[in-house]
C-alpha positions as CSV (number, residue, x, y, z in Angstrom):
1,M,86.1,92.9,105.1
2,V,89.6,92.0,103.8
3,A,91.4,94.0,101.2
4,G,94.7,93.1,99.5
5,V,97.5,95.3,98.3
6,I,100.2,94.5,95.9
7,L,103.3,96.6,96.5
8,A,104.6,97.7,93.1
9,G,105.7,101.3,94.0
10,G,109.4,101.0,94.1
11,L,112.1,102.3,91.8
12,A,113.5,98.8,91.0
13,R,117.1,100.1,90.7
14,R,118.6,96.6,90.8
15,M,116.2,95.6,88.0
16,R,117.8,98.3,85.8
17,N,114.8,100.5,86.6
18,Q,112.4,98.2,84.9
19,D,109.0,98.2,86.8
20,K,109.2,94.8,88.5
21,G,105.5,94.2,88.5
22,L,105.4,94.5,84.8
23,V,108.4,92.3,84.1
24,L,107.4,88.9,82.6
25,Y,107.9,85.7,84.4
26,K,107.0,82.6,82.4
27,G,105.0,84.7,80.0
28,S,102.9,86.7,82.5
29,S,103.6,89.9,84.3
30,M,104.8,89.4,87.9
31,V,101.9,91.5,89.2
32,S,99.4,89.0,87.7
33,Y,100.7,86.3,90.0
34,A,100.0,88.4,93.0
35,I,96.6,89.2,91.7
36,K,95.9,85.5,91.2
37,A,97.0,84.8,94.8
38,L,94.8,87.5,96.3
39,T,91.7,86.5,94.2
40,G,89.3,84.7,96.4
41,V,91.2,85.6,99.6
42,T,90.2,89.2,99.7
43,N,87.1,91.3,98.9
44,L,89.1,94.0,97.1
45,I,92.5,94.0,95.4
46,L,94.6,97.2,95.2
47,I,97.8,97.9,93.4
48,N,100.2,100.3,94.9
49,A,102.3,101.9,92.1
50,N,104.1,105.2,91.6
51,R,104.9,105.0,87.9
52,N,103.4,103.3,84.8
53,L,100.0,103.9,86.3
54,E,98.1,103.4,83.1
55,D,99.8,100.0,82.7
56,Y,98.6,99.0,86.1
57,K,95.1,100.4,85.6
58,A,94.8,98.1,82.6
59,F,94.5,95.2,85.1
60,G,91.1,96.6,86.0
61,L,91.9,97.2,89.7
62,P,92.2,100.4,91.7
63,V,95.7,101.8,91.7
64,V,96.8,103.8,94.8
65,V,99.9,105.9,94.8
66,D,102.1,106.8,97.8
67,Q,101.0,109.9,99.7
68,S,104.5,111.4,99.3
69,A,106.4,111.6,96.0
70,D,109.8,110.5,97.2
71,F,109.5,106.7,97.1
72,Q,109.5,106.1,100.9
73,G,109.3,102.3,100.6
74,P,106.8,99.5,101.4
75,L,105.3,101.2,104.4
76,A,104.2,104.1,102.3
77,G,102.4,101.7,100.0
78,I,100.7,100.0,102.9
79,L,99.6,103.3,104.3
80,S,98.2,104.4,100.9
81,A,96.1,101.2,100.8
82,M,94.9,101.7,104.4
83,I,93.8,105.2,103.5
84,F,92.0,104.0,100.4
85,T,90.1,101.1,101.9
86,S,87.5,100.7,104.6
87,A,88.5,97.1,105.1
88,D,89.3,95.8,108.6
89,V,92.3,93.8,107.4
90,L,94.8,94.3,104.7
91,V,96.8,91.4,103.1
92,V,100.1,92.7,101.7
93,V,102.2,91.0,99.0
94,P,105.1,92.4,96.9
95,C,104.8,92.4,93.2
96,D,108.1,90.5,92.7
97,S,107.4,87.1,94.2
98,P,105.5,85.0,91.6
99,L,105.5,81.8,93.7
100,I,103.0,83.0,96.3
101,K,99.6,81.3,96.3
102,A,96.2,81.9,97.8
103,E,96.7,79.2,100.4
104,H,99.8,81.0,101.8
105,L,97.8,84.2,102.1
106,Q,94.9,82.4,103.7
107,K,97.3,80.9,106.3
108,L,98.3,84.5,107.2
109,L,94.7,85.5,107.6
110,T,93.8,82.5,109.7
111,S,96.7,83.1,112.0
112,L,95.7,86.7,112.4
113,A,92.1,85.8,113.3
114,E,93.1,82.9,115.6
115,T,95.6,84.8,117.6
116,N,93.8,88.1,117.7
117,A,97.2,89.7,116.8
118,D,97.5,93.1,115.0
119,V,99.9,91.6,112.4
120,A,100.6,88.2,111.0
121,V,104.0,88.0,109.2
122,A,105.5,85.2,107.1
123,F,108.5,83.4,108.6
124,D,110.5,80.9,106.5
125,G,112.2,79.2,109.4
126,E,115.2,81.5,109.2
127,R,113.9,85.0,108.7
128,L,110.9,87.2,108.6
129,H,109.4,88.3,105.3
130,P,107.8,91.6,106.5
131,V,106.1,92.4,103.2
132,F,104.1,89.2,103.3
133,L,101.6,89.9,106.0
134,A,98.0,90.3,107.1
135,I,97.5,93.5,109.1
136,K,94.7,95.2,110.9
137,T,94.0,98.6,109.3
138,S,93.4,100.0,112.7
139,L,97.2,100.5,112.8
140,K,96.9,103.3,110.2
141,S,97.4,106.2,112.7
142,S,100.5,104.5,114.1
143,L,101.9,104.0,110.6
144,Q,101.3,107.7,109.8
145,I,103.1,108.8,112.9
146,Y,106.0,106.4,112.2
147,L,106.5,107.6,108.6
148,A,106.1,111.2,109.6
149,S,109.0,110.7,112.0
150,G,111.2,109.8,109.1
151,Q,111.5,106.1,109.8
152,R,111.1,103.5,107.1
153,K,112.1,100.1,108.4
154,V,109.1,97.7,108.0
155,E,110.2,95.1,110.6
156,Q,111.0,97.8,113.2
157,W,107.5,99.2,112.9
158,L,105.8,95.8,112.9
159,K,107.5,94.8,116.1
160,Q,105.9,97.8,117.9
161,H,102.6,95.9,117.6
162,G,101.0,92.6,118.6
163,M,102.8,90.5,116.0
164,V,102.5,86.8,115.3
165,T,104.9,85.0,113.0
166,V,103.5,82.4,110.7
167,D,105.7,79.4,110.0
168,F,106.3,78.6,106.4
169,S,109.6,76.7,107.1
170,D,108.3,73.8,105.0
171,Q,108.2,76.0,101.9
172,P,110.7,78.8,102.2
173,N,111.1,79.3,98.4
174,V,107.5,80.7,98.2
175,F,108.9,84.0,99.4
176,R,111.7,84.2,96.9
177,N,111.6,87.6,95.3
178,I,113.1,88.8,92.0
179,N,115.3,91.9,92.4
180,T,117.6,91.5,89.4
181,L,117.4,90.1,85.9
182,T,119.8,87.3,87.2
183,D,117.2,86.5,89.9
184,L,114.6,86.2,87.2
185,E,116.7,83.9,85.0
186,A,117.6,81.7,88.0
187,L,113.9,81.3,89.1
188,E,112.7,80.5,85.6
189,A,115.5,77.9,85.4
190,L,114.3,76.2,88.6
191,N,110.6,76.1,87.8
């Protein structure tokens, strides 16, 4: 079984504290693009959110909150999803990258299965995108220990495990994320 989680649990300080998943891009909330990408790729879709919970519940999907109340970052959201689901694999996407599509997520899943790695991470030819990944939920205990030690860096934790990078150098803009209102305007102008 494969579950998907949309990471929408941050404070979005650079977005003037607007909840990025609920910000509109081309007339639809950004989280709706992530939902569409995960639909058909996963058996279950979860939304990780720590505020505006009722707004997220309106999408009709389970909403999982971080286990700690102090906004510990993406790994806390991934752990919350791992705790919630009994799936073997978790596909992770951020809420602020509306260009992601199902075929990109399927490529991550295929790479994970073919290589028997623990984690498959998107690579755009220049850098990793560590919150676009397929990951085995058997890493839950490792993640709990890592977070309990006070560490938060996603890439550092991923590199502790059998990781395969998945080449998306032919389409690097897919992973473009929206952190500010300027980013939003620029992406809307391009597409």
